[in-house]
PADREN-351970 format. One line per 10 residues: number of its first residue (from 0); their letters; for each residue z, x, y of C-alpha. Coordinates in steps of 0.001 Angstrom, whole numbers. Each point is the difference from the previous one (the first is absolute). Example, Ala and Ser with C-alpha at 12.3 -4.5 7.8 and 13.67 -1.06 7.14 Angstrom:
BEGIN
0 = AS = 7800:12300:-4500 | -660:1370:3440
//
This chain:
BEGIN
0 = MYRLRLLGGI = -26631:8541:24657 | 3124:-221:-2418 | 3580:222:744 | 2008:1149:-2740 | 3325:-51:368 | 2748:1798:-2247 | 2866:432:2115 | 2680:-3176:-1113 | -2313:-1282:-1981 | -3914:178:-1281
10 = SLEDSSGAAP = -2727:-2229:1345 | -3705:1031:752 | -2021:-2775:2016 | -2973:-150:2037 | -359:-1755:3345 | 85:-3300:-1266 | 3365:681:-2326 | -1746:394:-3547 | -195:3033:-1885 | -1988:228:-3287
20 = DRVVQQRPVA = 1839:-1256:-3089 | -801:2734:-2109 | 1110:2876:1841 | 3617:-907:40 | 654:1625:-3061 | 2707:2389:-1015 | -2560:2967:-511 | -2184:-592:2876 | 2708:-794:2830 | 1856:3481:-1702
30 = VLALLAAAGD = -3543:1843:1031 | 69:-1576:3499 | 3323:878:671 | -477:3712:-611 | -3038:64:1760 | 1649:-1696:2898 | 2818:2733:164 | -2026:2595:-557 | -1897:-454:3322 | -2967:1999:1314
40 = RGCSRDKLIG = 1131:2886:-2906 | -921:-2226:-2584 | 1232:49:-4306 | -1704:1534:-2224 | -1004:-1870:-3525 | 2022:2511:-1800 | 3524:-1053:1859 | -1022:-3552:210 | -819:487:-3938 | 3334:1913:-123
50 = YLWPDSDEER = 2055:-3325:2075 | -1443:-2577:-1932 | -1042:939:-3819 | 2360:3133:-506 | -373:-1046:-4182 | -3631:-568:-38 | -2855:2393:-1436 | -1857:1749:2954 | -3309:-2062:-918 | 1826:-3423:-88
60 = ARHRLADIVY = 1872:434:2970 | -3292:1023:2245 | -1297:-2911:-1201 | 2146:-2422:810 | 327:1789:3504 | -3514:-710:203 | 302:-3808:-743 | 2411:-389:2855 | -2271:1775:2603 | -2912:-1754:-1350
70 = LLRRSLGEDV = 2289:-3345:260 | 1258:1032:3553 | -3658:689:1378 | -1639:-3049:-1739 | 3080:-1972:1821 | 366:1494:3037 | -3364:1464:794 | -1442:3454:-1133 | 1099:1935:2906 | 3904:-588:-927
80 = VLGAGDVLRL = 630:2681:-1713 | -1705:3507:1168 | -597:2642:-2775 | -241:3585:1039 | -90:1833:-3150 | 2972:-679:-1972 | 1855:-1344:3045 | 279:-3571:760 | 1047:-1423:2873 | 166:-3865:1884
90 = NPDVVESDVA = -2382:-991:2346 | 2679:-1198:2721 | -3166:-1549:1960 | -175:-2222:-2604 | 3758:-467:-1463 | 2636:732:2718 | 3290:589:-1065 | 3718:-453:1270 | 758:3412:-1603 | -2525:1876:1893
100 = ALLNAVDSNE = 576:-2231:2891 | 3575:961:287 | -705:3353:-417 | -2504:466:2502 | 2096:-2037:2317 | 3257:2747:-182 | -3086:3286:65 | -1099:-1782:3537 | 3995:-876:1307 | -672:-3833:34
110 = LETAAALYEG = 3305:-117:-1722 | 523:-3492:1181 | -2699:-1240:-2298 | 701:1775:-2534 | 3578:-1500:-277 | -2025:-3218:-321 | -1996:962:-2754 | 2494:843:-2062 | 1095:-3625:-1830 | 1745:1648:-2547
120 = PFLDGFYTSG = 105:2628:-3332 | -3336:1222:-1062 | -1273:-2212:-2889 | 2696:-2038:-8 | -95:-1823:-3892 | -2599:1783:-1131 | 457:1417:-3310 | -2736:1582:-2335 | 502:-118:-3342 | -885:3314:-2186
130 = APEFERWVES = -103:2495:2963 | 3609:1343:820 | -2305:3035:2274 | -1100:-2742:2316 | 3708:-1616:-217 | 1609:3286:1177 | -3075:672:2856 | 1373:-3707:834 | 3125:996:353 | -732:3297:2278
140 = ERQRLADVYA = -2372:-2007:2190 | 2513:-2918:184 | 2689:2487:1684 | -2499:2262:1506 | -1097:-3277:1737 | 3171:-1437:1009 | 1347:3594:1396 | -3534:93:2313 | 1247:-4478:1227 | 3846:1995:680
150 = DALERLAEEA = -1206:2947:1639 | -2064:-2618:2386 | 2876:-1964:742 | 2769:2664:554 | -2605:1100:2661 | -453:-2684:1795 | 3536:-955:62 | 797:3856:1609 | -2621:-1116:2549 | 1615:-3032:703
160 = EAAEDYRHAV = 3472:1772:516 | -1633:2582:1892 | -1752:-2658:2506 | 3799:-1648:-429 | -1462:-3523:-1411 | 3176:-100:-2276 | -1068:-3911:-1147 | -3362:1350:-1044 | 1552:2832:-1943 | 2858:-1839:-1337
170 = DLWKRLAAHD = -2967:-2588:-1721 | -1549:3478:-1074 | 3344:1596:-1669 | 278:-3529:-1753 | -3371:-185:-1523 | 840:3766:-1099 | 3533:-1354:-1718 | -2203:-2713:-1656 | -2766:2467:-1111 | 3107:2140:-1868
180 = AFNSRYVVRL = 3144:-1561:-84 | 2036:3031:-1795 | -1153:2474:2858 | 3110:134:1947 | -1590:2156:2773 | -2278:-2930:1090 | 3569:-1646:81 | 1689:2083:2869 | -3319:388:2130 | -376:-4238:-566
190 = MEALMAAGDP = 3688:34:562 | -548:2612:3104 | -2337:-2208:1648 | 2140:-3206:-454 | 2611:1781:2233 | -2392:1162:2909 | -1567:-3520:-249 | 3590:-1281:539 | 412:-1566:-3136 | 3416:2085:-1607
200 = GNALQRAQEH = 860:-2871:-2420 | -3631:-437:-1653 | 179:3478:61 | 3267:192:-2126 | -852:-2951:-2164 | -3184:2234:-1258 | 2290:2405:-1058 | 2632:-2333:-1674 | -3573:-1281:-2062 | -1165:3314:-428
210 = EHLLREELGA = 3570:877:-1473 | 23:-2981:-2427 | -3515:269:-1375 | 556:3953:-714 | 3320:-1014:-1804 | -1398:-3353:-1520 | -3642:1643:-1400 | 506:3668:-750 | 3641:425:-85 | -422:2394:2851
220 = EPAPEVLELA = 1953:658:3396 | -2059:61:2846 | -721:3398:2178 | 2715:1267:2032 | -1568:-612:3356 | -53:-3676:-1069 | 3458:-406:-345 | 758:2360:3289 | -2154:-2070:2196 | 1474:-3281:-1115
230 = ERLRREAVRE = 3625:939:-206 | -849:1290:4029 | -1647:-3722:577 | 3690:-1498:-1278 | 2190:2411:2386 | -2533:-1160:2654 | 183:-3317:-455 | 4521:580:-689 | -30:1733:3294 | -2168:-2674:2109
240 = GKSVLEAVPK = 2519:-2285:-1361 | -2555:-2152:-2605 | 1201:-410:-3718 | -2624:1481:-2643 | -830:-3574:-833 | -715:-790:3970 | -2485:3085:338 | -2430:-1568:-3003 | -1539:-2711:601 | 550:-2723:-2131
250 = SSGVEIAGLP = -3651:-884:-536 | -558:3487:-1103 | -1760:-112:-3731 | -1295:2734:-2569 | -3580:251:860 | -511:3673:-1770 | -3070:-282:-2825 | 788:-3608:-374 | 3587:-182:-997 | 1634:-3535:210
260 = AARGGWLTRR = 2745:-22:2961 | 2921:-220:-2605 | 158:-92:-3929 | 2023:-3272:460 | -3377:-1317:-238 | -608:851:-3405 | 3471:-726:-1131 | -469:-3412:1213 | -2954:-419:-2188 | 1406:1366:-3016
270 = RGLAAVAIGV = 3141:-2465:725 | -2549:-2927:369 | -1332:1341:-3501 | 2926:-799:-1170 | 974:-2846:1252 | -2767:-2290:-543 | 2027:-2306:-2675 | -2572:-2177:-2441 | 719:-3936:707 | 2741:-1232:-1823
280 = AAVAAAVAIH = -3268:-2330:-2234 | -1501:3276:-585 | 3043:1772:-1038 | 958:-2654:-2590 | -3703:647:-1480 | 20:3578:-13 | 3418:-184:-2002 | -1590:-2803:-2366 | -2535:2397:-759 | 1787:2721:-200
290 = RGMRTSGSAE = 2327:-1595:-2253 | -3004:-1233:-2235 | -1007:3229:-321 | 3681:1502:-1136 | -568:-2985:-2471 | -3550:705:-1588 | 1757:3855:-121 | -918:2091:2893 | 3579:1125:96 | 1394:3254:-1358
300 = ATSPNRVAVL = 3275:483:-1934 | 2462:1540:2179 | 376:3844:-794 | 3486:1452:1343 | -2129:3469:1090 | -2195:-2152:2743 | 1125:-26:3749 | -1222:-1982:2751 | 658:1293:3232 | 291:-2293:2558
310 = PFTVRGSEEL = -712:-102:3866 | 2710:2190:2102 | 1617:-1504:2603 | -573:2046:3381 | 2494:275:3053 | 75:1825:2544 | -3861:815:1378 | -3023:-2252:96 | -1300:3216:-806 | 1127:561:-3346
320 = AYLEEGMVDL = -1567:-3574:-585 | -2704:814:-2658 | 3025:1600:-2375 | 465:-3663:-1010 | -2850:491:-2183 | 88:3295:186 | 2709:689:-1566 | -960:-1777:-2906 | -3558:1937:-750 | 2106:3579:301
330 = LATALDGAGE = 2916:-1257:-2289 | -2568:-1627:-2346 | -1995:2886:165 | 2981:2738:-830 | 1941:-1902:-2598 | -2627:-902:-2204 | 86:2480:-3008 | 3196:1363:792 | 1528:-115:-3356 | -1044:-3834:-1910
340 = LTTVDPHALL = 138:-1218:3508 | -3679:-1590:880 | -107:-1946:3251 | -1440:-3770:790 | -3522:309:2062 | 785:234:3512 | -3175:-2086:1073 | 761:-2614:-2380 | 3500:-245:671 | 38:-106:3432
350 = GFVRRETSGP = -3207:-2793:39 | 2384:-2052:-1557 | 2718:545:2405 | -2074:-746:3129 | -609:-3220:-2199 | 3312:-1403:-1162 | 2262:1330:1797 | 1377:-63:3538 | 2463:2442:2274 | 1921:2702:-1960
360 = LDHESGRNVA = 532:9:-3712 | 3241:-866:-1275 | 1188:739:-3695 | -786:-3462:-1385 | -3781:365:1669 | -302:3699:-1082 | 1227:-1223:-3550 | -2927:-2408:26 | -2943:2512:1207 | 1574:2304:-2553
370 = DRFGAGLYIL = -228:-2951:-3068 | -3653:-871:1410 | -1341:3916:-839 | 2007:0:-2866 | 2006:2720:1512 | 3649:671:-1395 | 1082:2181:3320 | -418:-484:3596 | 757:1858:2867 | 1506:-1638:3316
380 = GDVLEAGGRI = 156:2226:3340 | 2:909:3686 | -1181:1994:2852 | 2121:674:2974 | -1257:2153:3053 | 2621:836:2734 | -303:2769:1859 | -2815:1411:-893 | 1378:187:-3700 | -1011:-1930:-2952
390 = RASASLYDGT = 2268:-708:-2511 | -1155:-1958:-3331 | 1846:-1498:-2997 | -1296:-1893:-3271 | 1831:-1104:-2767 | -1447:-834:-3052 | 1143:-3078:-2162 | -482:-1309:-3750 | -1146:-3356:-1029 | 3582:-1614:316
400 = GQPQTSAESV = -71:906:4238 | 3127:3139:-1304 | -363:2998:2192 | -1336:2982:-2703 | -385:2778:2736 | -19:541:3473 | -1496:2373:2860 | 130:1148:3215 | -2025:2665:2581 | -126:1106:3378
410 = VCGEAQILEL = -2572:1539:1598 | -792:1452:3789 | -3142:-1971:614 | -3185:-1496:-1153 | -1039:3325:-1080 | 2142:98:-2832 | -706:-3437:-1112 | -1313:1662:-3215 | 2905:1920:-1074 | 2185:-3432:808
420 = ADELARQLVA = -2095:-1944:-2453 | 254:3183:-2308 | 3871:598:-13 | 183:-4143:-358 | -2064:255:-3424 | 1608:2987:-1112 | 3788:-1531:919 | -530:-3472:-2127 | -1786:1473:-2809 | 2660:2863:-493
430 = GRPDSAGDRI = 2906:-2726:251 | -1802:-1958:-3117 | 1819:753:-3166 | -3561:1094:-1563 | -621:2337:3031 | -3229:1901:271 | 261:1130:3730 | -769:3170:-836 | -3565:-1241:-710 | -558:-2021:2877
440 = TRLAAVTTES = -3665:1819:1688 | 789:563:3411 | -1138:-3776:2179 | -1814:2939:2864 | -2062:1423:-2960 | -953:-3294:-1459 | -1064:-1245:3095 | -190:2170:2991 | 1745:2410:2516 | -1783:-1205:2573
450 = LPALKAYLRA = 2096:-2612:2350 | -3082:-1220:2082 | -1573:-659:-4137 | 2694:-1369:-990 | 263:-2267:3179 | -3209:-945:-86 | 5:-686:-3768 | 2381:-2564:298 | -1473:-1661:2859 | -2737:-468:-2203
460 = EPLFRAMKLD = 1417:-1489:-3471 | 1129:-3060:1869 | -3323:-263:1006 | -1562:563:-2843 | 2595:-2760:-1766 | -718:-2477:2640 | -4114:745:-429 | -610:722:3144 | -1654:2928:-1450 | -2205:1765:3230
470 = SAVAEYKRAV = 2806:722:1677 | 1408:1164:-2953 | -2293:2458:-1388 | 65:1066:4085 | 4177:847:-793 | -879:1812:-2978 | -2812:2480:1520 | 2689:1034:2435 | 2041:217:-2719 | -2644:2832:-1454
480 = AADTAFALAY = -713:1565:3125 | 3603:629:562 | 188:1226:-3627 | -3258:1226:-1589 | 2000:331:-3216 | 1710:-3862:-40 | -1241:-638:-3341 | 1569:-3539:-156 | -1419:-935:3448 | -3824:728:-1188
490 = FRMANAELRS = 493:-1866:-2796 | 1337:-3067:1649 | -2647:379:2751 | -2769:-386:-2986 | 1633:-2735:-1632 | -117:-2132:3810 | -3247:1237:592 | -1442:-1087:-3177 | 1629:-3390:324 | -1049:-385:3669
500 = YVSLDVGDAA = -3547:664:-647 | 320:2398:2613 | -1736:2526:-2381 | -1401:-677:-3387 | -27:4200:-850 | 3797:663:747 | -526:3398:-2236 | 1035:2087:3049 | 3245:-1483:104 | 318:-697:-3470
510 = ERARRFSDRL = -742:4370:-1010 | 2042:932:2723 | 2988:-1842:-1637 | -938:1156:-3891 | -6:4048:2292 | 3349:-453:934 | 1402:-2478:-2776 | 2778:2478:-1252 | 1694:-1338:3344 | 175:-3498:-1908
520 = APRDRQLLEC = 2398:-1271:-1725 | -698:-925:-3612 | -782:-3752:299 | -2605:571:2999 | -1517:3006:-1711 | -795:-2521:-2944 | -1069:-2649:2102 | -2573:2631:1682 | -1248:902:-3457 | -682:-3941:-122
530 = FAAFRRGAAN = -1390:-254:2988 | -2558:3536:-354 | -575:-1840:-3077 | -1469:-3196:1391 | -1603:1018:2479 | -2552:2962:-2239 | -555:-3203:-2028 | 2088:881:-3196 | 1639:-3148:-477 | 1556:1012:-3417
540 = EAERWCHAVL = 1917:3008:1427 | 1417:-2059:3259 | 1250:-2681:-2426 | 1493:2684:-1734 | 1681:1595:2660 | 1018:-4155:1070 | 1844:-403:-2993 | 2042:3425:534 | 1787:-1159:2821 | 580:-3705:-1198
550 = RNHPNDGDAW = 1761:2004:-2456 | 2999:837:1671 | -936:-2099:2732 | -982:-3457:-1317 | 471:-1731:4153 | -2320:2676:1657 | -2567:-2157:2288 | -2624:3056:447 | -34:546:-3753 | -627:-3700:-1204
560 = WWLTMTQFHY = -2550:-347:3459 | -1994:3247:-1174 | 172:-1238:-3955 | -2029:-3335:1856 | -2602:2024:2271 | -943:1871:-3479 | 54:-3257:-2604 | -1392:-1775:2988 | -2963:2145:1601 | -921:2054:-2948
570 = GLRRGRPLAE = 550:-3050:-3217 | -3751:-1152:1273 | -1309:3210:-994 | 2285:1093:-3585 | -933:-3403:-1496 | 3365:-1562:515 | 866:-3497:977 | 800:-644:3527 | 3332:-2314:-1171 | 1915:3066:-1083
580 = VREALERTLS = 689:580:3296 | 1737:-2558:784 | 3031:1442:-1454 | 98:2861:2000 | -992:-2547:3442 | 3012:-2192:-713 | 2489:2946:-578 | -1160:2002:3469 | 538:-3975:1869 | 2996:-738:-1602
590 = LDPTHWMALN = 1564:3014:1312 | -1562:-230:3430 | -1491:-3771:391 | -1666:1142:2812 | -2170:2477:-864 | -3016:-1200:1670 | -2541:2046:-1798 | 1576:-1171:-3929 | -277:-3439:1677 | -3678:536:1076
600 = HLGWLMRIEE = -955:1547:-4108 | 2039:-2871:-1120 | -2334:-2344:2121 | -3418:1496:-1408 | 1116:-292:-3584 | 403:-4007:827 | -2954:133:1423 | -1780:1486:-2776 | 1721:-2660:-2278 | -1524:-2850:2528
610 = NRASKLAFVE = 2810:-2139:-443 | 881:-2178:2753 | 3799:-1292:-521 | 1235:3701:-825 | -2048:1258:3380 | 1808:-2803:2227 | 2930:1060:-2047 | -223:3703:737 | -315:-390:3185 | 2815:-2350:917
620 = RALAVLDPED = 2081:2963:-1695 | -1268:2725:1991 | 755:-1991:3245 | 3442:-820:-1260 | 1199:3365:-568 | -2015:1873:2881 | 1147:-31:3900 | -2167:-2057:1640 | -124:2508:2495 | -1388:2195:-2523
630 = PSALAWRMNR = -3665:1120:678 | -797:-734:-3902 | 1317:-3649:676 | -2888:-443:2237 | -2601:444:-2973 | 2246:-2704:-1959 | 315:-2319:2890 | -3575:-323:546 | -418:-82:-3748 | 1803:-3041:-72
640 = ALWRGDSDEQ = -1613:-1636:3151 | -3086:274:-1899 | 1174:-2054:-3053 | 1473:-2782:2275 | -2908:135:2290 | 2046:528:3247 | -2367:1392:2615 | 2373:514:3212 | 2142:2341:-2412 | -3275:1601:-1005
650 = DEIIEELRKR = -865:725:3376 | 3404:880:822 | 445:2830:-2669 | -3753:1216:1148 | 1596:583:2861 | 3036:1533:-1119 | -2077:2004:-2136 | -1981:1448:2837 | 2822:2133:1408 | 200:1844:-3512
660 = ESWFLYIAST = -609:3261:-1096 | -3579:396:-1625 | 1258:907:-3403 | 1654:-3278:-494 | -2667:-2077:1123 | -2101:1558:-3196 | 3267:-781:-1699 | 172:-3946:1425 | -3116:-834:-966 | 350:728:-3689
670 = ATMDFDDGEA = 2833:-2901:394 | -2582:-2457:883 | -2565:417:-3077 | 1408:-2712:-1815 | -2475:-2288:2230 | -3532:-404:-1438 | -1892:-481:3122 | 1169:3218:1269 | -50:-808:3307 | 3781:577:448
680 = TVRVLRLLTE = -557:3366:-1127 | -3129:736:2014 | 2336:-1152:3036 | 3071:2622:-598 | -2856:2979:-89 | -1452:-1374:2823 | 3229:1758:1945 | -933:3112:-1511 | -3243:451:1477 | 1029:-936:3653
690 = PSRSPGYRAL = -405:3259:2585 | 3328:987:269 | 82:1032:-3624 | -1109:3400:-595 | -3631:120:-1504 | 1196:1264:-3205 | 2095:-3606:-556 | -2583:-1902:1371 | -2710:1611:-2345 | 2342:-1381:-2545
700 = GHVLIAHEKL = 583:-3047:986 | -3958:-490:298 | -506:1369:-3626 | 3059:-2640:-1511 | -2170:-2951:1948 | -2805:1388:-1742 | 1899:-111:-3474 | 589:-3315:754 | -2952:-1382:699 | -1897:1408:-2732
710 = ARGQLSAARV = 2872:-1264:-2032 | -1457:-3914:1208 | -3685:1316:-156 | -701:95:3303 | -2156:3709:-63 | -1447:-235:3631 | 3631:-199:1225 | 927:2660:-1985 | -2668:2240:1498 | 928:-536:3933
720 = ELAQAESLNF = 3953:394:-1110 | -1017:3265:-1617 | -2720:1150:2335 | 3063:-467:2720 | 2153:2441:-1967 | -2238:2278:-456 | -658:413:3832 | 4119:680:530 | 263:2569:-3017 | -3034:954:-1700
730 = GPSLKSKAYL = 526:1646:-2683 | 2964:-1876:-2014 | -1293:-3272:1371 | -4143:1543:-1976 | 2586:416:-3185 | 1373:-3354:152 | -3890:-1899:489 | -1815:1957:-3022 | 2978:-290:-2173 | -4:-4165:1015
740 = WLGPLLPLSR = -3909:639:-392 | -95:679:-3134 | 2236:-2480:-1585 | -1351:-2591:-2306 | -2219:-3078:833 | -1205:843:3020 | -3456:-828:1184 | -712:3055:2385 | -3522:965:227 | -1466:3573:-821
750 = EELEGLGEQV = -1022:709:3628 | 4311:-398:845 | 756:2062:-2926 | -2056:2233:909 | 1340:560:3755 | 2961:-9:-1366 | -421:3015:-1943 | -1419:1621:3034 | 2908:-439:1817 | 2088:991:-2670
760 = ATWIPESTWD = -2279:3449:-624 | 635:931:3686 | 3672:-679:195 | 2097:3236:258 | 2806:-167:-2065 | 3496:1703:1691 | 1656:885:-3345 | -1124:1165:-3369 | 1736:-4058:-1072 | -2584:-1783:2082
770 = SLWRLYLLGA = -3037:2730:-1409 | 798:-992:-3452 | -16:-3863:1342 | -3598:435:1483 | -1589:1632:-3096 | 1319:-3327:-1947 | -945:-2235:2063 | -3360:1349:107 | -417:234:-3284 | 1121:-3570:-531
780 = LHERLDDPGA = -2442:-709:2469 | -3055:1821:-1821 | 1188:-1994:-2817 | -568:-3459:1583 | -3374:1185:842 | -940:542:-2888 | 110:4060:154 | 1932:760:-2759 | -1467:3753:-11 | 1299:252:3395
790 = AEGFAAELET = 3374:-1611:-914 | 380:2375:-2875 | -475:3029:2684 | 2762:-1293:2116 | 1764:-396:-3156 | -359:3681:-1187 | 904:894:3905 | 3663:-1780:-707 | 31:1937:-3389 | -580:3383:1801
800 = SAAALAPQGD = 2015:-722:2671 | 3186:-919:-2670 | -738:3628:-1459 | 5:1567:3472 | 3161:-1157:880 | 3460:1722:-537 | 2120:-2330:-2528 | 3020:304:1929 | 2026:-1486:3368 | -2219:-2247:1571
810 = TLRERALARD = -3051:1210:-818 | 951:-1006:-3567 | -30:-4040:1265 | -3558:1160:1655 | -1327:862:-3595 | 1182:-2872:-2086 | -1543:-1758:2625 | -3367:1625:-100 | 400:-251:-3899 | 785:-4004:-9
820 = LALSLRARLA = -2525:-712:2239 | -2748:1477:-1560 | 1096:-1211:-3303 | -475:-3509:1714 | -3450:918:1536 | -949:740:-4390 | 2149:-3175:-813 | -2741:-2073:2497 | -2633:1933:-1218 | 352:-899:-3795
830 = ARAERFSEAL = 352:-3670:883 | -2781:-247:1633 | -2039:1831:-3193 | 2394:-2789:-2254 | 1593:3060:-1259 | 3093:-2377:-49 | 2502:2090:-2454 | -1098:3514:1735 | 908:-1866:3801 | 3220:-1188:-1788
840 = GFLEATNPEG = 599:3124:-798 | -2:2028:3451 | 1864:-3192:1467 | 2780:797:-2361 | -436:3784:292 | 1266:-553:4240 | 3243:794:527 | 2008:-3179:371 | 2850:2094:1471 | -1723:3186:1876
850 = WWPTGSARAY = -1718:-102:3537 | 994:-3406:1917 | 1900:569:3098 | 2826:-2574:-80 | 953:-2604:2414 | -4307:-330:1041 | -788:-3590:187 | -3778:647:-304 | -1876:-1182:-2839 | -1508:3827:-659
860 = MKQLHERWLT = 3472:1151:-300 | 290:-2705:-2852 | -2831:709:-2233 | -1056:-3565:386 | -3458:1234:-873 | 1006:1531:-3430 | 2259:-2741:-675 | -2504:-2935:647 | -2603:2298:-2222 | 2231:-111:-2597
870 = AEVLVSLGRL = 328:-3358:-143 | -3904:-233:-365 | -385:2580:-2001 | 2188:-1827:-2529 | -1817:-3318:371 | -2860:1855:-1035 | 1945:1107:-2919 | 1131:-3592:-879 | 3797:1150:884 | 150:-3443:1795
880 = EEALNWLAPI = 3732:-393:198 | 509:3819:1354 | -2496:-292:2533 | 2066:-3045:1700 | 4096:1745:-285 | -3019:2850:2037 | -1406:-2379:2734 | 3155:-2852:221 | 2093:2704:2441 | -2981:427:2620
890 = GGLDGERSYI = -226:-1324:3231 | 3761:-1096:53 | 723:3978:1751 | -720:657:3610 | -3065:2567:98 | -1622:-2147:-2718 | 78:-3569:1305 | -4305:832:422 | -95:-859:-4139 | 2230:-2943:-134
900 = GVKHLRMAEI = -2858:-2660:-27 | -2622:1729:-2529 | 3269:874:-2089 | 765:-3864:-67 | -4112:-429:-791 | -255:2579:-2788 | 3434:-1002:-1775 | -1343:-3628:-29 | -3255:1295:-1915 | 2163:1964:-2467
910 = YEQLGDREKA = 2372:-2896:-511 | -3198:-2565:-677 | -1179:2759:-2487 | 2973:-506:-1668 | 49:-3409:-433 | 2697:-824:2388 | -1403:-2333:2183 | 3438:-556:1770 | 606:3122:1281 | -3818:785:630
920 = VHHYGRFITF = -191:-3337:2238 | 3271:1568:1857 | -1486:2902:663 | -3504:-1433:1459 | 2138:-2111:2001 | 1918:3057:1852 | -3550:1851:612 | -1287:-3468:1800 | 2991:124:1917 | -190:3790:1339
930 = WRDADPELRP = -3760:-970:141 | -350:-2998:1686 | -814:1563:3287 | -2524:2515:-1261 | -2996:1366:1206 | -2886:-1447:-471 | -1587:2083:-2352 | 3009:-2:-2172 | -76:-3781:191 | -1600:-62:-3363
940 = RVDAARRAIE = 2986:1525:-2098 | 2250:-2840:1482 | -2790:-2638:-1388 | -228:1636:-2970 | 3830:-580:-455 | 131:-3072:1158 | -3015:-1007:-3135 | 2181:2221:-2360 | 3328:-1811:590 | -1953:-3508:-501
950 = ALSPDT = -1577:1113:-3281 | 3655:1231:-1057 | 1380:-3459:812 | -2273:-2933:-944 | 2417:-2889:292 | 815:691:4036
//
């Protein structure tokens, strides 16, 4: 008997707590959920197909459904899915679902059991790509089951009241209020139960909490019944001689929907971030680096029309503290493009202010900040709240500190903050001699007309700047939930998701941003186009958009960063040297020396260069500018501790890393890749595999450890890691294993390759993207198994798929992928037949920009096979120097580590052919260093490398 949990999460377990790995994939879980919710009545095949494969032709969809039913029966038992004609049912004797148990309990009037079974929303956190009808069904079913749960609780609460068990009734109404925090009726019933239980103080507290929640989150007023009951409680407290404060217990706290007891906690954290100062030595180092960068030409000439909007002073209400930095975002957006005005990037400016200043800004510090960003104008302002009215004033100053114009605006509450900022901008521009006030785009149109959406966005921005990316994504999601057309929030959310590795496919957020891009300011539209081009692999177009932004905004940190990302991630596949990315990286870091992703990318460049002195200097540089409490500082501290051999500090940092989010552990591991034995990297990655991590991240940790083991010729250890990865996350881990096994110089037996081919053949892809990869992997495996006819057949199938896919939208990427994978297979086959010029032609015909999903660290997303094959073909054609250019960068980046040892071996052999004995000896030595602990069956290659060194160095 299996237990299927669909409420509050997803799990499938038998009595031992284990679940078949292959069942826990997107489509099989979706089929189980549909059948579980259908109960005894079952679900027709047509309906299942309509939910899960709405865009597939009928024959293919029915075949996919049949594959899943076969998989379920093979994994869970032949009678797990019962069929009667066209209708399928889930056998309750084999799989017991919490959904069915909940509905049965309600039907049997076992309400306490039903309430206990509901552990959270239906299929919470589950998503199936390419199935919009299924997603709509999930939303509908989620609401239906939530209503069933609420009805059970309400009936239990009313029964408790009828029995005069008011304490129990209070607990039940509290659960209902937590379940639906915005439902005023539940709050009234909870207040009435509290009063009946003799606790009027908490009843009044509940009313106040509910009123605060509605106004804070929705900008709405509570139902009149709540206000009337609260007023009645206040009058009774006064009549009994108590103050309202005495009537409310001081220990009370907000318990509705998990809200914090007060917003002060968030405000305190905000202040904490702003107050964390870099030590005197670190400041000195940061200033020295900054000055060095400016001397080297990174400073821009001052523009009389560039405006630096500085943080505002906020007084009167802590509830408005978010406007200290929020007004920078609002006014910078409103003023940008107003006549000749451009504004300094708020993200770079606020990062600089937090690092290099403390306390409120005065004219001198304002001029210094403006000068730092080449701005001939700057704005200082303040916000004052009194009696519910909000007054904001701002002044525009020139570079000498002389006021140009001033503005003042007063509104009646937070709901009019957008109008307040808009009016300030209008007055500031209108007062200038070259007035262009009538050309200001309304701020509400540029951002949002929803106050909850705006406030969530403004909460997200400082989190984004502080690289608290998961928290930032959560706030952006709240923003777009409040305003589903909030383009700027979608755009920033896609940026944060990509940087945090929360999701490597950020297409949904990016496409929604583009759909509503008419609501963006011109600069943000250009950055969005740059991001969209980068994401789809159009590197040349992405560069053009970056340069378009930088022409008018030379200090835009985002533009420099996306130029960096474009050059870095696509340079390898476009025949351009990685060295060109250094300028963009240095410019990014000159604007934000604490930009940890830019620091990581610079570290990767130095890793490829293999210059120990420059690496050590770089580590010290990074630690000089990073706040010691910044999570990214941990990675570089570990790197320094490894260089110093300080085992105590290494142990301390490992314990600190254990507390960090999973995505950061993956990034932190890359900072330890400078060390040849790989143990430091593996030690960090082991933290990812601990039971407290999600299955997906645990599988990723095992896959990356396998990369490190293969880098050192430890094939048996890699096999163990990949098997563990497959048990946790089958499809992605199988794809990683297949790609690794197809790499160079691995002595895999025919039996092992055939077993891998069988696994890939029975894998059920969950997307068109994976279906195409499956065809490629099968073709490459048949080529390795010396079956060129079968490999040719898979290449032809990929070409047929490419022709069938529509050349638009995401399908365009899939079409390009199918075409390029077919070309890759044909290049393999041509090289096998020693038709090397033909093979090179196939490789050169692949689109160097096209289909690769950006941000991915996996080797199979970096054309690693194709780059290695290009080098081998060039060697066969006698073009040895060109081959070295292709090989040199391989292995320095994450996702390529498995190649690093064999890369050095191949380069040594090529240098030996060229007669360059010194470089040949160097690379043979590097290979021996990496493979010194290789498996016994691989040791002969290490011994051969030693003999080669002896032959090349007869005097040693």
